[in-house]
C-alpha positions as CSV (number, residue, x, y, z in Angstrom):
1,X,9.4,9.0,20.8
2,X,6.4,8.6,23.1
3,X,5.0,5.3,24.1
4,X,2.1,4.3,21.9
5,X,-1.0,2.6,23.3
6,X,-3.7,0.5,21.7
7,X,-6.4,2.7,19.9
8,X,-10.1,2.3,20.6
9,X,-11.0,-1.4,20.7
10,X,-13.1,-2.7,17.8
11,X,-15.2,-5.7,17.3
12,X,-14.2,-8.5,14.9
13,X,-16.9,-7.4,12.5
14,X,-15.3,-4.0,12.3
15,X,-12.1,-5.7,11.2
16,X,-13.9,-7.7,8.5
17,X,-15.0,-4.5,6.8
18,X,-11.4,-3.7,5.9
19,X,-10.5,-5.5,2.7
20,X,-6.7,-6.0,2.8
21,X,-5.3,-7.9,-0.2
22,X,-1.9,-8.9,-1.5
23,X,-0.8,-7.8,-4.9
24,X,2.4,-7.5,-7.0
25,X,3.8,-4.1,-8.0
26,X,4.0,-4.3,-11.8
27,X,5.0,-0.7,-12.5
28,X,6.5,2.2,-10.5
29,X,7.0,5.8,-11.8
30,X,8.2,9.0,-10.3
31,X,5.5,11.4,-9.1
32,X,7.1,14.8,-9.2
33,X,3.8,16.6,-8.8
34,X,3.2,15.2,-5.3
35,X,3.5,17.6,-2.4
36,X,5.8,15.1,-0.6
37,X,8.3,12.8,-2.4
38,X,6.3,9.8,-3.7
39,X,6.0,7.2,-6.4
40,X,3.1,6.2,-8.5
41,X,2.5,2.4,-8.3
42,X,0.4,0.0,-10.3
43,X,-0.4,-3.2,-8.3
44,X,-1.8,-6.4,-9.8
45,X,-4.4,-8.1,-7.6
46,X,-5.1,-11.0,-10.0
47,X,-7.8,-11.8,-12.5
48,X,-10.8,-10.9,-10.4
49,X,-9.6,-7.6,-8.9
50,X,-7.3,-6.5,-11.7
51,X,-4.7,-3.8,-11.6
52,X,-5.1,-0.8,-9.2
53,X,-3.0,2.3,-8.8
54,X,-1.8,4.4,-5.9
55,X,0.7,6.9,-4.9
56,X,3.1,6.0,-2.0
57,X,5.6,8.0,0.0
58,X,8.2,5.3,0.0
59,X,11.1,7.1,-1.7
60,X,13.4,6.9,1.3
61,X,13.8,3.1,1.4
62,X,12.9,2.0,-2.1
63,X,13.9,2.8,-5.7
64,X,11.6,2.4,-8.7
65,X,13.4,-0.8,-9.7
66,X,13.3,-2.3,-6.2
67,X,9.6,-1.9,-6.1
68,X,8.8,-3.7,-9.3
69,X,7.9,-7.4,-8.6
70,X,7.5,-6.8,-4.9
71,X,4.4,-8.2,-3.2
72,X,2.6,-5.7,-1.0
73,X,-0.5,-5.6,1.3
74,X,-3.1,-2.9,0.5
75,X,-6.5,-1.8,1.6
76,X,-8.6,-2.0,-1.6
77,X,-12.0,-0.9,-0.3
78,X,-11.4,2.8,0.4
79,X,-13.0,5.2,-2.0
80,X,-10.6,6.5,-4.7
81,X,-8.7,9.7,-3.7
82,X,-7.6,12.4,-6.1
83,X,-3.9,13.3,-5.5
84,X,-3.1,16.1,-7.9
85,X,-3.9,14.8,-11.4
86,X,-3.5,11.2,-10.2
87,X,-6.4,9.0,-8.9
88,X,-5.3,6.7,-6.1
89,X,-7.5,3.6,-5.8
90,X,-5.8,1.7,-2.9
91,X,-3.7,2.2,0.2
92,X,-0.5,0.3,0.3
93,X,0.4,-0.6,3.9
94,X,3.6,0.2,5.8
95,X,5.0,1.1,9.2
96,X,7.2,4.1,10.2
97,X,10.9,3.6,10.8
98,X,12.6,5.4,13.6
99,X,12.5,8.7,11.6
100,X,8.9,8.3,10.4
101,X,9.7,7.0,6.9
102,X,7.6,4.3,5.4
103,X,8.7,0.7,5.5
104,X,6.3,-1.5,3.4
105,X,4.6,-4.5,5.0
106,X,6.3,-7.4,3.5
107,X,5.1,-10.9,2.6
108,X,7.8,-13.4,3.4
109,X,6.6,-16.0,0.9
110,X,5.0,-15.5,-2.6
111,X,1.2,-16.0,-2.4
112,X,-1.4,-15.7,-5.1
113,X,-2.3,-12.1,-6.0
114,X,-5.7,-11.1,-4.6
115,X,-5.5,-13.2,-1.5
116,X,-7.4,-11.6,1.4
117,X,-5.8,-11.0,4.8
118,X,-7.3,-12.9,7.7
């Protein structure tokens, strides 16, 4: 693996444009139509933001059952993206492991759904 460096520097105001919120996965289903192994996820962001859906290539480290009830961080202000017949509304965040497989960003204490990252 090559050493990674910091990308282009941004201003704090650029960071504030990205709306990262915490939500709880309330449902997870197989997504056999996806080009790469993935699951369909429904994430509850609380009363104001509601439930949003996404597909996530997290099949290496997670099962459908292990995802349900897990709090995740997600970007909620990207435009929706059509993935096959499924409309993805958010981007769940993760980091690559040593082989490039996704490990979800984890929240180490339960926090209210919909909370914004700062």
